[in-house]
Rosetta silent file (secondary structure, phi, psi, omega in degrees, C-alpha in Angstrom):
SEQUENCE: XXXXXXXXXXXXXXXXXXXXXXXXXXXXXXXXXXXXXXXXXXXXXXXXXXXXXXXXXXXXXXXXXXXXXXXXXXXXXXXXXXX
SCORE:     score description
SCORE:     0.000 S_00000001
   1 L     0.000  -12.757  178.505  -21.911    0.873   -6.065 S_00000001
   2 L   -91.991  149.791  179.791  -22.160    1.470   -2.300 S_00000001
   3 L   -65.200  155.346 -178.321  -19.744   -0.068    0.162 S_00000001
   4 L   -64.767  -38.365 -178.232  -20.852   -3.209    1.965 S_00000001
   5 L  -111.880  147.374  175.319  -20.401   -1.598    5.361 S_00000001
   6 L  -119.740  150.190 -179.426  -21.438    1.807    6.612 S_00000001
   7 L   -65.328  142.916  179.400  -19.985    3.609    9.637 S_00000001
   8 L  -153.126  156.618 -178.132  -22.041    3.105   12.762 S_00000001
   9 L   -63.001  125.363 -179.608  -21.668    3.704   16.470 S_00000001
  10 E  -118.634 -158.939 -177.010  -19.617    0.870   17.946 S_00000001
  11 L   -63.617  -33.764  178.084  -18.006    0.122   21.232 S_00000001
  12 L   -83.445    3.997 -178.714  -15.720    3.134   20.851 S_00000001
  13 E    75.157 -152.344  177.737  -18.597    5.494   20.027 S_00000001
  14 L   -79.182  112.869 -172.083  -18.164    7.959   17.189 S_00000001
  15 H   -72.426  -11.217 -179.913  -14.530    7.419   16.185 S_00000001
  16 H   -72.099  -11.453 -177.671  -14.089   10.828   14.596 S_00000001
  17 H   -71.825  -18.318  179.396  -13.585   12.388   18.009 S_00000001
  18 H  -102.189   15.699  179.872   -9.968   11.157   18.191 S_00000001
  19 L   -70.825  136.881  176.776   -8.983   12.550   14.803 S_00000001
  20 L   -98.885  -31.317  177.124   -5.802   14.673   14.713 S_00000001
  21 E  -126.378  148.865 -176.635   -6.132   15.814   11.107 S_00000001
  22 E  -116.109  128.619  174.471   -9.274   16.643    9.136 S_00000001
  23 E   -79.518  133.722  178.497   -9.620   16.031    5.375 S_00000001
  24 E  -119.858  127.625 -172.726  -11.071   19.051    3.575 S_00000001
  25 E   -95.197  134.183  176.493  -12.564   18.590    0.145 S_00000001
  26 L  -114.351  104.018 -178.298  -12.210   21.184   -2.659 S_00000001
  27 L   -61.702  -27.074  179.280  -14.923   20.485   -5.258 S_00000001
  28 L   -69.570  -19.752  177.752  -13.288   22.710   -7.864 S_00000001
  29 L   -97.028  -13.122 -172.747  -10.312   20.347   -8.104 S_00000001
  30 L   -67.622  134.083  177.925  -12.270   17.074   -8.038 S_00000001
  31 L  -108.302   11.509  174.858  -12.118   14.955  -11.219 S_00000001
  32 L    57.319   42.541  177.880  -14.751   12.464   -9.869 S_00000001
  33 L   -82.512  -18.315  177.949  -12.418    9.448  -10.009 S_00000001
  34 L    71.560    7.426  179.879  -13.919    7.980   -6.806 S_00000001
  35 H   -62.362  -36.302  178.021  -10.514    6.820   -5.516 S_00000001
  36 H   -60.054  -47.001  179.926  -11.090    8.513   -2.149 S_00000001
  37 H   -61.637  -42.959 -178.311  -14.353    6.642   -1.747 S_00000001
  38 H   -64.598  -40.924 -171.279  -12.755    3.348   -2.863 S_00000001
  39 H   -95.067   -8.071 -177.475   -9.749    3.524   -0.528 S_00000001
  40 L   -63.248  117.406 -177.497  -11.409    5.026    2.628 S_00000001
  41 L   -73.829  -12.407 -178.337  -10.917    2.193    5.204 S_00000001
  42 L  -111.720    4.288  178.240  -13.863    3.422    7.333 S_00000001
  43 L    53.411   43.682 -179.814  -16.346    4.020    4.490 S_00000001
  44 L   -96.398    0.417  179.779  -16.905    7.606    5.675 S_00000001
  45 E  -104.125  128.062  177.237  -16.953    9.106    2.184 S_00000001
  46 E  -110.056  141.807  175.899  -20.216    9.231    0.305 S_00000001
  47 E   -91.449  132.093  176.891  -20.645    9.949   -3.433 S_00000001
  48 L  -115.816   99.821  178.990  -23.205   12.535   -4.425 S_00000001
  49 L   -63.758  -32.075  179.726  -24.048   12.188   -8.100 S_00000001
  50 L  -108.610  147.564  174.458  -26.306   15.232   -7.818 S_00000001
  51 L   111.143  172.924 -174.390  -25.398   18.439   -6.037 S_00000001
  52 L   -70.849  -46.210  179.542  -22.543   20.836   -5.670 S_00000001
  53 L   -94.334  126.180  179.830  -20.099   18.580   -3.812 S_00000001
  54 L   -69.306  -32.235  175.635  -19.317   15.269   -5.436 S_00000001
  55 E  -126.689  156.521  166.756  -18.364   13.720   -2.103 S_00000001
  56 E  -127.368  147.978 -179.213  -19.262   14.282    1.505 S_00000001
  57 E  -111.946  128.558  178.092  -17.179   13.121    4.455 S_00000001
  58 L   -84.425   99.580 -176.234  -18.814   11.799    7.585 S_00000001
  59 L   -74.088  -11.584  176.579  -16.687   13.531   10.233 S_00000001
  60 L   -69.247  -25.642 -175.769  -18.412   11.626   13.030 S_00000001
  61 L  -121.062  -12.776  178.800  -16.497    8.495   11.915 S_00000001
  62 L   -65.446  125.215  179.789  -13.539    9.816    9.838 S_00000001
  63 L   -94.341    1.236  176.494  -10.373    9.060   11.824 S_00000001
  64 L    73.603   31.846 -175.879   -8.215   11.377    9.720 S_00000001
  65 L   -67.837  -26.593  177.590   -5.897    8.664    8.367 S_00000001
  66 L    86.148    4.385  179.492   -5.224   10.740    5.228 S_00000001
  67 H   -61.302  -40.998 -179.385   -5.532    7.874    2.761 S_00000001
  68 H   -60.583  -38.772  178.330   -8.175    9.793    0.800 S_00000001
  69 H   -68.457  -40.896 -179.349   -5.772   12.714    0.480 S_00000001
  70 H   -68.980  -32.796 -178.000   -2.887   10.492   -0.576 S_00000001
  71 H   -90.020   -8.448 -178.058   -4.789    8.673   -3.331 S_00000001
  72 L   -73.561  114.224 -177.809   -6.452   11.764   -4.812 S_00000001
  73 L   -73.124  -19.172 -178.650   -4.676   12.406   -8.130 S_00000001
  74 L   -97.828   -1.619 -178.682   -6.112   15.948   -8.391 S_00000001
  75 L    59.278   38.561 -179.612   -5.171   16.927   -4.800 S_00000001
  76 L   -82.448  -12.537  177.544   -8.831   17.836   -4.138 S_00000001
  77 E  -119.841  124.864 -179.058   -8.574   16.618   -0.513 S_00000001
  78 E  -122.155  139.851  177.275   -6.115   18.306    1.823 S_00000001
  79 E   -89.694  131.977  177.124   -5.407   17.354    5.422 S_00000001
  80 E  -127.106  147.154  178.481   -5.537   20.126    8.006 S_00000001
  81 E   -57.510  137.193  177.897   -4.901   19.930   11.785 S_00000001
  82 L   -66.611  140.098  177.600   -8.071   19.335   13.781 S_00000001
  83 L  -101.382    0.000    0.000   -9.154   22.342   15.841 S_00000001
């Protein structure tokens, strides 16, 4: 059930530093469909079967592409400008 690849420090370092938008997860809206996890091109979303938040986003490697937000049918992930 886990992706074949996990984010790791590469030649470019931690790629989350050049993100312009940050995905923010709202657990109250999540319907646990796992589409964000499935479509994340960088495998920066982890599923937490136990715990308050169903997903966690690894911001060290999330590039802020917004695919997770676009595929979420419940709009549980919203993109905000990076500060």
